[in-house]
GUNUDO-193184 format. One record per atom (N, C-alpha, C): residue in three letters; y, z, x. Coordinates in steps of 0.001 Angstrom, whole numbers, plus 500000, padded with zeros to 6 digits. Example, Ala and Ser with C-alpha at 12.3 -4.5 7.8 and 13.67 -1.06 7.14 Angstrom:
<rs>
ALA494310507800513190
ALA495500507800512300
ALA496700507800513200
SER497750507080512850
SER498940507140513670
SER500030507870512900
</rs>
This chain:
<rs>
MET582500201489780984
MET583147202761780595
MET584825201791780154
HIS585606202572779716
HIS586943201488778935
HIS587658201483780134
ASN588167200038780643
ASN589202200111781416
ASN590741200041780599
SER591442201171780377
SER592791200838780209
SER593950199961780499
THR593656200187781907
THR594653199222782872
THR594873197719781783
ARG595832197457782096
ARG596826196372781454
ARG596681195184782383
TYR596773194129781821
TYR596911192792783084
TYR598091191744782540
MET598462191832783371
MET599895190412783422
MET599274189376783903
LEU599502188208783742
LEU600182186579784636
LEU601244186096784480
LEU601952185783785816
LEU603344185553785387
LEU603387184560786535
THR603611183623786135
THR604006182031787124
THR605620182287787373
GLY605806181595788449
GLY606669181678788536
GLY607471182977789809
ALA606610183714790442
ALA606547185062790622
ALA607480185246792108
SER608085184015792550
SER608022184726794121
SER609392184818794550
ARG610318184530793293
ARG611859185162793787
ARG612552185303791966
GLY613827186009791917
GLY614418185692790980
GLY614004186688789754
ILE614288186403788593
ILE613235186931787508
ILE612074187395787609
GLY611499186516787901
GLY609863186735787992
GLY609301187838789315
HIS610539187833790468
HIS609741188801791573
HIS610356190238790542
ALA611424190130790103
ALA611947191514789148
ALA611143191603788380
THR610417190929787158
THR609476191171786513
THR608156191947787147
VAL607917191438788134
VAL606329191606788935
VAL606993193053789337
LYS607695193518789851
LYS608446194515790499
LYS608105195822789480
LEU608643195409787960
LEU609069196763787064
LEU607679196809785996
PHE606856195567786060
PHE605728195894785641
PHE604259197161786328
GLN604764196652787888
GLN604003197246788871
GLN604162198957788734
GLU605543198924788625
GLU606106200379788075
GLU605397201434787417
ARG605621200339786373
ARG604734201247784804
ARG603286200384784883
ASN602678200616785891
ASN601359201060785875
ASN599898199273785482
TRP601019198347785319
TRP600398197093784877
TRP599673196614786131
ARG598773195935786150
ARG598094195422786968
ARG598539193608786906
VAL599299193379788026
VAL599856191705787835
VAL599295190896788789
LEU598794189552788007
LEU598571188525788855
LEU599462187263789045
THR600158186554789981
THR600929185955790151
THR600595184619790801
VAL601337183666789841
VAL601190182556790294
VAL602369181671790736
SER602450181243791783
SER603700179976792464
SER603297178955793128
ARG604303178337793743
ARG604217176938794418
ARG603811177865795806
GLN604905178576796075
GLN604575179553797509
GLN603166180030798009
PRO602935180250799016
PRO602073180903799623
PRO602342182537799265
PHE601198183089799383
PHE601813184897799701
PHE603073185075800567
SER603898185714800002
SER605060186266801221
SER604797187489801392
GLU604269187734802771
GLU605074188917803487
GLU605528189793803233
ASP606740189051802446
ASP607724190251801763
ASP607275190882800181
CYS606149190612800090
CYS605741191578799233
CYS605136192669799177
LYS605497193796798899
LYS605187195069799736
LYS604385196033798562
TRP603935195810797188
TRP603362195998796321
TRP601798196255796594
PRO600814197444796442
PRO599996197303796559
PRO598951195912795627
ALA597516195699796346
ALA597061194468796156
ALA597712193327796046
ALA598579193009796294
ALA599736191969796225
ALA599303190653796473
ARG598204190786797754
ARG597921189356798511
ARG596474188814797160
GLU595665190462796880
GLU594668189499796343
GLU595049189114794489
SER596216189181794391
SER596714189349793191
SER597544187713792998
HIS597396187219794045
HIS598375186020794154
HIS597090184538793946
ILE597759183635793120
ILE597276182327792918
ILE598372181437793343
GLU598157180320794521
GLU598706178999794997
GLU598588177935793797
ALA599247177711793175
ALA599169176162792608
ALA600463175644792365
ASP600733174152792148
ASP601725173758792089
ASP601739173112790164
LEU602691173620789483
LEU602543173627788134
LEU602893172112787847
ALA603268171743788646
ALA603762170428787903
ALA602511169436788044
ASP601267169401788383
ASP599896168806788649
ASP599563169615787443
LEU599232168754786664
LEU598291169919785131
LEU596950169708785580
ASP596288169024786171
ASP595058169486786454
ASP594607170938787348
SER596025170963787512
SER595774172469788268
SER595280173690787335
ILE595596173410786414
ILE595991174482785190
ILE594467174934784615
GLU593465174265785182
GLU592396174789784418
GLU592130176220785635
LYS592261175802786898
LYS591522175863788021
LYS592351177534787787
VAL593906177787787511
VAL594684178783787607
VAL594144179680786604
ALA593851179063785605
ALA592948179686784726
ALA591919180110784721
GLU591167179633785365
GLU589441180092785758
GLU589850181122786937
GLU590772180955788126
GLU590976182016789091
GLU591153183296788225
ALA592240183422787472
ALA592546184302786595
ALA591681185128786267
ARG590819184310785405
ARG589531184712784362
ARG588985185865785489
ASN588360185341786920
ASN587285185846787805
ASN588547187449788252
ARG589381187564787741
ARG590344188966788375
ARG590377190134786920
LEU590063189128786175
LEU590032190228785326
LEU588927190595784501
PRO588880192318785025
PRO587602192656785151
PRO586898193241783230
ASP587770192885782353
ASP587172193076780704
ASP587527191892780022
GLY587993190862781199
GLY588101189596780431
GLY589196189531778945
LYS589895191071779488
LYS591765190564778417
LYS592489190529780033
LEU593522189552779128
LEU594810189179779770
LEU595881190045778450
HIS596788191009779027
HIS597317191785778114
HIS598597191141777648
ALA598904190303779022
ALA600632188863779252
ALA600320188155779316
LEU600810187097779098
LEU601440185771780126
LEU602698185627779867
VAL603573185291781188
VAL604774185836780979
VAL605046184347781677
ASN605514182909781217
ASN605658181571781538
ASN607248181429781632
ASN607136182176783703
ASN608598182202783861
ASN608911180992784937
ALA607846179812785316
ALA608238179030786361
ALA608808178193785421
GLY609885178008786267
GLY610840176739786025
GLY611472175980787221
ILE611748174864786914
ILE612288174236787920
ILE613880173554787283
SER614363173380788403
SER615968172628787787
SER616755171743788879
PRO615743171024789442
PRO616582169937790248
PRO618151169407790190
LYS618737169051791567
LYS619886168745791656
LYS620054167416792488
GLY621099166568792512
GLY621457165412792902
GLY622166165618794332
GLU622582164346794810
GLU622625164912796147
GLU624219165447795986
ASN624902166992796991
ASN625279167845797378
ASN625843168759795781
HIS624023169018795739
HIS623819169473794528
HIS624636169505793207
SER624836168339793023
SER625416167361791497
SER623885168073790528
ARG625025167968789471
ARG623956167787788315
ARG623610166333787703
LEU622156166638787573
LEU621248165323786944
LEU621586164881785359
GLY622739164298785593
GLY622479163998783934
GLY621575162854783482
VAL621568162194782258
VAL620724160995781508
VAL620469159914782859
LEU622252159814783417
LEU621688158182783854
LEU621326158750785258
THR621231159695785908
THR621000159847787159
THR619519160633787234
THR618935160783786345
THR617403161261786506
THR616325160373786494
ASP615379160396787605
ASP614248159262787098
ASP613384159657786960
ILE612258158784786711
ILE611117159323786140
ILE610164159946786612
HIS610286160002787939
HIS609289161297788475
HIS609680162996788138
THR611324162622788513
THR612264163912788205
THR611544164269786173
TRP611700163349785497
TRP611443164059784128
TRP610033164938783930
MET608915163995784602
MET607576164432784865
MET607533165486785299
THR608018165429786138
THR607881166957787351
THR608589168024786347
VAL609459168153786037
VAL610529169029785426
VAL610008169430783781
LEU608726168231782958
LEU608533168580781980
LEU607454169306781761
ASN606574168623782809
ASN605135169340783662
ASN605389170737783871
VAL606283171182784554
VAL606045172587784793
VAL607037173458784312
ASN608375172987783380
ASN608918173671782460
ASN608372174053781113
LEU607578173068781060
LEU607146172531779497
LEU605493173024779063
VAL604946171603779641
VAL603670170994779262
VAL602230172260780145
SER602938172758781331
SER601873173590781801
SER601884174739781059
ASN603086175223780526
ASN602964176517779203
ASN601800176290778520
ALA601926175482777567
ALA600835175041776501
ALA599639175095777230
LEU599255174552777879
LEU597949174380779085
LEU597691175890779400
LEU598280176589780171
LEU597968177885780675
LEU598053179075779507
ALA598406178655778469
ALA598016179340777258
ALA596754179336776353
ARG596590178208776477
ARG594997177698775748
ARG594007178110776395
SER593952177545777631
SER593146178105779163
SER592636179581778927
LEU593925180454778877
LEU593727181593778518
LEU593396182121777228
PHE593602181781776686
PHE593494181802775061
PHE592461183054774768
PRO591119183398775274
PRO590403183349774217
PRO590445185562775066
GLU590734185472776379
GLU591279186778777287
GLU592502187224776170
LEU593606186164776032
LEU594770187048775369
LEU594198187859773952
VAL593196186856773043
VAL592674187521771560
VAL592244188731771945
GLU591119188636773369
GLU590530189536773445
GLU591496191222773828
ALA592609190693773872
ALA593575192270774769
ALA594547192375773071
LYS594645191694772446
LYS595744191610771045
LYS596821191256771999
GLY596791190340773383
GLY597821190227773971
GLY598855189894773612
VAL600416189286774294
VAL601487188527774076
VAL601609187433775370
ILE602339186146774659
ILE602911185704775514
ILE604711185726775835
VAL604871185809776568
VAL606444185185776765
VAL606722184364777497
ASN607870183522777146
ASN607908182324777496
ASN609741182402778139
VAL609949182247779384
VAL611256181927779978
VAL612119180861779260
THR613289180682778230
THR614098179914778012
THR614940180052778649
SER616315179023778344
SER617699178994779121
SER618846178979777869
ILE620226179272778542
ILE620959178954777595
ILE621273177798777610
ALA620845177192778720
ALA620347175533779132
ALA620211174764778434
GLY619046175307777169
GLY618198174743775812
GLY619430174602774874
VAL620585175788774553
VAL621225175501773450
VAL622313175046774070
ASN623377175064774599
ASN624799174171775483
ASN624148173490776526
VAL625391172556776308
VAL625270171490777501
VAL625676172659778847
HIS625075172818780083
HIS625903173537781069
HIS626590172572782335
PRO627295173485783383
PRO627568172518783968
PRO626484172121784826
PHE626182173269785471
PHE624922172866786596
PHE623277172693786479
ALA623451172834785007
ALA621210172713785156
ALA621659171446784261
GLY620297170703784535
GLY620920169378784034
GLY620023169125783091
THR619772167394782662
THR619277166911781330
THR618364167525781184
ALA617277167329782268
ALA615378167640782256
ALA615495168924781932
TYR616252169492782581
TYR616094171097782156
TYR616383171447781060
ALA617546171248780731
ALA617941171403779282
ALA616709171346778675
ALA616294169761778338
ALA615714169382777170
ALA614119170232777023
SER613399170031778806
SER612318171068778963
SER612640172567777907
LYS613939173260778427
LYS614073174265778094
LYS614286174437775983
ALA614601173235775771
ALA615234173547774062
ALA613664173349773619
ALA613037172352774422
ALA611462171679773966
ALA610791173412773984
LEU610694174236775086
LEU609538175340775302
LEU610318176532774133
ALA611723176288773885
ALA611983177166772733
ALA611326176787771249
ALA611450175500771085
ALA609919175007770243
ALA608769175196769713
LEU608371174998771379
LEU606430175576771832
LEU606630176493771357
THR607556178009771541
THR607643179137771131
THR607291179217769896
ARG608151178779769049
ARG607804179058767400
ARG606830178305767411
GLU605991177306767745
GLU604564176966767531
GLU603418177456767828
MET603751178132768799
MET602830179272769437
MET602630180328768415
ALA604083180556768181
ALA603660182422767289
ALA602940181785765639
HIS603483180464765361
HIS602801180299764227
HIS601529180180763456
GLU601144179440765373
GLU599277179425765173
GLU599178180652765847
LEU599592181447766976
LEU598418182027767913
LEU598472183308766901
GLY599520183728766417
GLY599890184986765564
GLY598529185678764398
ALA597744184109764109
ALA596618184448762719
ALA595767185394763894
HIS595731185155765285
HIS594742185420766224
HIS595023186857767074
GLY596449187440766519
GLY596848188925766681
GLY597409189041768290
VAL597971187151768381
VAL598703187045770039
VAL599974187176769411
ARG601173187817769637
ARG602492186949769562
ARG603222186653770708
VAL603596185503770412
VAL604701184936771254
VAL606111184596771162
ASN606775185127771999
ASN608392185255771936
ASN609341184654773066
ALA610291184297773314
ALA610925184117774294
ALA612089184897775039
VAL612658184558776098
VAL613769185213776798
VAL614773184058777112
ALA615658184089776840
ALA616809183202776874
ALA617404183606778258
PRO617782183698779402
PRO618810184309780532
PRO619837183062780438
GLY620975184041780616
GLY622164183043780625
GLY622699183210782283
GLU623679183424783044
GLU624073183340784327
GLU623503185156785124
ILE621815184839785631
ILE621431185715786313
ILE621630185716787482
ASP621736186875788224
ASP622047186761789340
ASP620981186698790544
THR620803185124790663
THR619109185063791660
THR620005183597792207
SER618842183394793149
SER619248182074793868
SER619392180940793769
ILE619141180698791964
ILE619408179566791203
ILE620530178935791323
LEU621557180043790809
LEU622929180202790620
LEU623837178554791759
SER624587178753790914
SER625566177661791754
SER626350177576792025
PRO627713177318792751
PRO629202177607793521
PRO629406177149792380
GLY631114178095791879
GLY631503177768790719
GLY631269178139789208
THR630014179736789481
THR629280180551788562
THR630316181362788193
GLU631460181684789488
GLU632424182976788814
GLU633406182430787587
GLU633525181270787509
GLU634271180422786331
GLU633765180530785497
ILE632469180349785300
ILE631909180631784025
ILE631869182068783556
VAL631802183473784770
VAL632018184447784067
VAL633160185015783620
GLY634397184481784488
GLY635521184614783965
GLY635751184273782749
LYS635696183201782300
LYS636088182730781410
LYS635145182607779446
SER633474182775779893
SER632578182550778590
SER631646183558778619
ILE632063184805779412
ILE630933185677779374
ILE631778186750778640
PRO631707187303777553
PRO632195188549776548
PRO632495189619778205
LEU630867190414778732
LEU630943191117779386
LEU631480190843780560
HIS631882190161781045
HIS632592189321782188
HIS631573189962783493
ARG630624189538783421
ARG629746190348784872
ARG628312189071784544
LEU628062188777785945
LEU626366188211785971
LEU625249189454785041
GLY624456188651785020
GLY622942189105784106
GLY622010189883785816
ASN621279190829785671
ASN620603191304786855
ASN619127191051786573
PRO618599190190787716
PRO616825190232786870
PRO616117191461786292
ARG616496192273787258
ARG616051193441786079
ARG616034193720784897
GLU617708193154784019
GLU617535193360783049
GLU616913192099782233
VAL616457190941782260
VAL615600190237781997
VAL614211190579781976
ALA613857191594783150
ALA612495192063783500
ALA612346193258782574
GLU613797193619781881
GLU613253194763781115
GLU612706194652779572
THR613995193074779165
THR613253192830777893
THR611972191823778195
ILE612098191481779114
ILE610300190860778833
ILE609201191865778967
TYR609210193051779914
TYR608474194407778792
TYR608859194785777713
PHE609675195037777194
PHE609780195515775847
PHE608855194237774843
LEU608684193395775539
LEU608500192321774421
LEU607098192157774636
SER606147193151775798
SER605273193025776403
SER604400194377775703
GLU605186195132775004
GLU604535196454774752
GLU604741196605772934
PRO604095197951772689
PRO603571198051771064
PRO605105198083770984
ALA606078198554771523
ALA607457198779770450
ALA608038197722770194
SER607539196423770282
SER607963195558769712
SER607157194230768894
SER605805195205768185
SER605106194934767989
SER604632193845765990
TYR606022194205765624
TYR606703193298764330
TYR607410191871765232
ILE607740191598766229
ILE608552190668766901
ILE607520189658767177
ASN607593188473766668
ASN606952187265766793
ASN607654185943766896
GLY607792184861767356
GLY608425183849767318
GLY609749183792767288
ALA610402184965768208
ALA611798185665768313
ALA612406184617769591
GLU613605184728770151
GLU613866184007771425
GLU615734184751771429
ILE614948185829772619
ILE616695187005772335
ILE616950186539773909
HIS618532185918773439
HIS619534185762774711
HIS619846186916775396
ILE619677186920776621
ILE620291188174777535
ILE621227187110778309
ASN622447187430777995
ASN623713186395778634
ASN625190186899778162
GLY625122188829777841
GLY626119189282778275
GLY627236188469776543
GLY626749187353776191
GLY626772187130774752
GLY627878186117775184
GLN627524184395776217
GLN627976183850776555
GLN627748182720775280
HIS626455183078774446
HIS626113181862773509
HIS626946181881772367
VAL627912183601772249
VAL628884183500771184
VAL630071182323771121
</rs>
């Protein structure tokens, strides 16, 4: 029997943009598999959420193959229609201070690059056959910090997001020939728990729309990139920041 259900795997599902994206895809009848460092949260009310959750720390690159294997076991037709690489960490120094080049140690560099960059490439590589089978899409979540020096996001975070934009281009170039589209969304100041005190100043000064973004607005764009409506978009990075980048 042909199964028309579409499946998405999303990393970094426990809050903010990830959580909003899961809810939106659920509402539109996708089946969603989630990956996060947190164990399954009882706050998640959607049906089958518990069975759909994979607990893993993407800083440990040796766990990637296990995550892919778990996901594979839950795909009834061996088809993955969307991989959303949303997991990202932005470590801070003492008193939430910004970690610059001089204050970022080797452990922080490796952790940030593994979670925000390398794990995305390895997950795509591991789940490539399932993506090809579905003519699926990959959406990477980059950041405005990958393009501009940001007052709160640290150096390693910014470097990882700029590199993720480059990885998006590389993947689009390589995987497009197999019918798999790869794009990125670059959120600006989105109203989530990752925001730092002082964000109001950014809103007033440098966002033409004079407001924060809503996680749902990012989720809608991720959804658009996962649907046939965007079928000729490949290798793009869409800014979702109210014009902050202009």
